C-alpha positions in Angstrom: 76.3 131.7 106.5 75.9 132.4 102.8 78.3 129.9 101.3 78.5 131.5 97.9 79.5 134.9 99.3 82.2 133.3 101.6 83.7 130.7 99.3 87.0 132.6 99.1 87.3 132.6 102.9 86.6 128.9 103.1 89.1 128.1 100.3 91.7 130.3 102.0 91.2 128.5 105.4 91.3 125.1 103.7 94.6 125.9 102.0 96.1 127.3 105.3 94.9 124.2 107.2 96.9 121.9 104.8 100.1 123.9 104.9 99.8 125.3 108.5 101.6 128.3 107.0 100.1 131.7 105.8 103.1 132.2 103.5 102.8 128.8 101.8 99.0 129.2 101.5 99.5 132.7 99.9 102.0 131.2 97.4 99.5 128.4 96.4 96.6 130.9 96.1 98.7 133.5 94.3 97.7 136.3 96.7 99.5 138.3 99.4 99.9 137.1 103.0 97.8 140.1 104.1 95.0 138.9 101.8 95.2 135.5 103.4 95.1 137.0 106.9 92.1 139.1 106.0 90.1 136.1 104.8 91.0 134.2 107.9 89.8 137.0 110.1 86.6 137.2 108.1 85.9 133.5 108.4 86.6 133.6 112.1 84.0 136.3 112.6 81.4 134.4 110.6 82.0 131.1 112.4 82.3 132.8 115.8 85.2 130.5 116.8 89.0 130.8 116.8 90.2 128.5 114.1 94.0 129.0 114.3 96.4 129.9 117.0 100.1 130.6 117.3 102.4 127.9 118.5 106.1 129.0 118.7 107.0 130.4 115.3 104.2 128.6 113.6 100.4 128.1 113.7 98.2 125.2 114.7 94.5 124.4 114.3 92.2 124.8 117.3 89.7 122.0 118.0 87.1 124.0 116.0 89.7 124.5 113.2 90.5 120.8 113.0 86.8 120.0 112.8 86.2 122.5 110.0 89.4 121.4 108.1 88.4 117.8 108.3 85.2 118.6 106.5 86.6 121.1 104.0 89.7 119.3 102.8 87.9 116.3 101.1 85.3 118.7 99.8 87.8 120.9 98.0 89.8 117.9 96.9 86.6 116.6 95.2 86.0 120.0 93.6 89.5 120.0 92.1 89.1 116.4 90.8 85.7 117.1 89.3 87.1 120.3 87.6 90.1 118.3 86.2 87.7 115.7 84.7 85.4 118.3 83.3 88.1 120.2 81.4 90.0 117.1 80.4 93.3 117.7 82.1 96.1 115.8 80.5 97.9 114.6 83.6 96.8 113.0 86.9 98.4 113.4 90.3 98.6 110.6 92.9 100.1 111.2 96.3 101.4 107.9 97.7 102.3 108.0 101.4 104.7 105.2 102.2 106.9 104.2 105.1 110.6 104.7 104.6 111.8 101.1 104.7 109.2 99.9 102.2 109.8 102.9 100.0 113.6 102.5 99.7 113.8 98.7 99.6 110.7 97.6 97.7 109.0 100.5 95.9 111.8 102.6 94.5 113.6 99.7 92.7 110.4 99.0 90.8 109.3 102.5 90.0 110.8 102.6 86.5 108.1 100.2 85.3 105.3 102.4 86.7 106.7 105.5 84.9 107.0 103.6 81.7 103.4 102.2 81.9 101.8 105.4 83.1 103.6 108.5 81.8 100.4 110.6 82.2 100.4 110.1 86.0 102.5 112.3 88.3 103.2 109.9 91.2 104.3 111.8 94.2 106.2 109.7 96.8 105.9 111.0 100.3 107.9 109.1 102.9 106.9 109.0 106.6 108.4 107.6 109.7 105.1 106.8 111.5 101.9 105.7 110.0 99.9 108.8 109.0 96.1 109.4 109.3 94.3 108.0 106.3 92.7 111.2 104.9 92.5 112.9 101.6 94.4 115.8 103.1 97.4 113.5 103.7 97.5 111.4 100.5 95.5 109.6 97.8 97.0 106.2 98.5 98.9 104.8 101.5 101.3 101.9 102.2 100.7 101.3 105.9 100.9 98.7 108.6 97.6 100.0 110.1 95.0 99.2 107.5 92.0 99.4 109.7 90.4 102.7 108.9 86.7 102.4 108.0 85.9 103.3 104.4 89.3 102.2 103.0 90.1 99.2 100.9 93.3 97.4 102.0 95.3 95.1 99.8 98.0 93.0 101.5 101.4 93.8 99.9 104.0 92.1 102.1 103.9 90.2 105.4 106.8 91.5 107.5 109.3 89.0 109.0 112.4 90.1 111.0 115.7 88.3 110.4 119.0 88.8 112.3 121.7 90.1 110.0 125.3 91.1 110.4 128.0 92.3 108.1 129.9 89.6 106.3 133.1 91.4 107.2 132.6 90.3 110.8 134.0 86.8 110.8 131.6 84.3 112.3 132.6 82.9 115.7 135.5 85.3 116.4 133.8 87.9 118.6 130.2 88.3 119.5 128.7 91.4 117.7 127.1 94.3 119.4 123.3 94.3 119.1 121.3 97.1 117.5 117.8 97.6 118.7 115.0 99.6 117.1 112.9 99.4 120.2 113.8 102.6 122.1 110.7 103.3 124.3 111.3 103.2 128.1 110.6 99.7 129.3 110.8 98.2 125.8 114.5 98.8 125.0 115.8 95.7 123.3 112.5 93.9 123.4 112.8 93.0 119.7 115.9 90.9 120.4 114.4 89.6 123.6 111.3 88.4 121.8 113.5 86.8 119.1 115.7 85.0 121.6 112.6 83.8 123.5 110.7 82.4 120.5 113.6 81.2 118.5 115.3 79.4 121.4 118.5 81.4 120.8 119.4 82.5 124.3 122.8 83.7 123.0 121.2 86.7 121.3 119.7 88.3 124.4 122.3 90.8 125.6 121.8 92.5 128.9 123.1 95.5 130.7 124.2 98.5 128.5 125.4 96.5 125.5 122.8 97.9 123.1 123.3 100.2 120.2 120.3 102.2 119.2 118.5 103.1 115.9 115.0 104.5 115.7 114.3 103.2 112.1 115.1 100.1 110.1 116.9 102.0 107.4 119.3 103.6 109.9 119.9 100.2 111.6 120.6 98.7 108.1 123.3 101.3 107.5 124.8 100.6 110.9 124.9 96.9 110.1 126.5 97.4 106.7 129.2 99.5 108.4 130.0 96.6 110.7 128.8 98.3 113.9 126.7 95.3 115.0 123.8 93.0 114.3 120.1 94.0 113.9 116.7 92.4 113.4 115.4 93.8 110.1 112.6 93.1 107.6 113.6 90.3 105.1 112.7 92.5 102.0 115.0 95.2 103.3 118.1 93.0 103.7 117.5 90.5 100.9 119.6 92.4 98.2 122.5 92.8 100.6 122.4 89.1 101.5 122.2 88.1 97.8 125.3 90.2 97.0 127.2 88.8 100.0 127.9 91.9 102.0 125.5 90.8 104.8 124.8 87.4 106.2 122.1 85.9 108.4 123.2 85.6 112.0 120.7 82.8 112.5 118.0 81.3 110.1 115.0 81.8 112.4 112.6 84.5 111.2 110.0 86.2 113.4 106.8 87.7 112.0 105.8 91.1 113.4 102.2 91.0 112.3 102.7 94.6 111.2 102.2 93.7 107.5 102.3 96.2 104.7 99.0 97.1 102.9 98.0 99.4 100.1 95.1 101.4 101.3 92.7 103.5 99.1 89.4 105.0 100.0 86.6 102.8 98.8 84.7 105.8 97.3 87.8 106.6 95.1 88.9 103.2 93.9 87.3 103.7 90.5 89.3 106.8 89.7 91.5 106.0 86.7 94.9 107.0 88.3 94.2 105.2 91.5 93.0 102.1 89.6 96.2 102.2 87.6 98.2 102.3 90.8 96.4 99.3 92.3 96.8 97.3 89.1 100.5 98.1 88.9 101.1 97.0 92.5 99.3 93.7 91.7 101.4 93.1 88.6 104.7 93.8 90.5 103.6 91.5 93.4 102.9 88.7 90.8 106.5 89.2 89.4 108.2 89.2 92.8 110.1 86.1 93.7 110.0 85.7 97.5 111.6 82.3 97.6 115.4 82.8 97.5 115.6 84.1 101.1 112.4 82.8 102.6 113.1 79.2 101.7 116.1 79.4 103.9 114.2 80.7 106.9 112.6 78.9 109.8 109.6 80.9 111.0 108.9 81.3 114.7 105.7 82.7 116.1 106.0 85.4 118.8 
């Protein structure tokens, strides 16, 4: 395959592989959808493999397509970065993929200082519900509880502890609250509270039968607690502001570590890039300023 003669087809496929949409790829490339389809057919003939296939109303990558995309996406990302450095672009872009609970409770309240310190950086916050694959195609930096990918530097941001909280509007001792669980998988329903009861010695917080309320994410469970629907086990950093203002209270003062701690992950080969280096330094500065004592000094840690 003569690379120089087929660079357009490769670039077109790389763009489609990121969007999984011919229309979106055409918009990014500034061409028609028929032009995109033509380049995809050309590349398929050259490679001799089907790279894309229809799935419902959309398209997905075949095994061969995923393999090619995995090689092309970082290559084109590097080309774009090199071009920007060469022509002296005035702004940098950093895509930060971060889980929803950490984004809303820890990151967003501190973003003003990042914008003030780094007005030349376009920080794009991308929230996810489940930990994403650590690749250049997904993001430039990640806040994740799975920091084990080879080739990535991982900096611990926050160890996660779960604490039982309930709305202060529910008067203590009057009626037992309903219990909200975030463990919804078959065979694991309510296992968060069951583990907490077992390791904290609080047998009174181990409801049985069909007494559970359900929420798939911490941020949803928090809203349910705030509305007085029940009690939930939630990360301490997520509930600390509400406890401080008095709208939530601790049901008990035992805290249980999950060992799913939050890390900032950046590819080792990219750590020296100015925008990513600025992001790392900003996180370190914010961590140094964060006072973890007010809530945690009240807690008794139990090991699961």
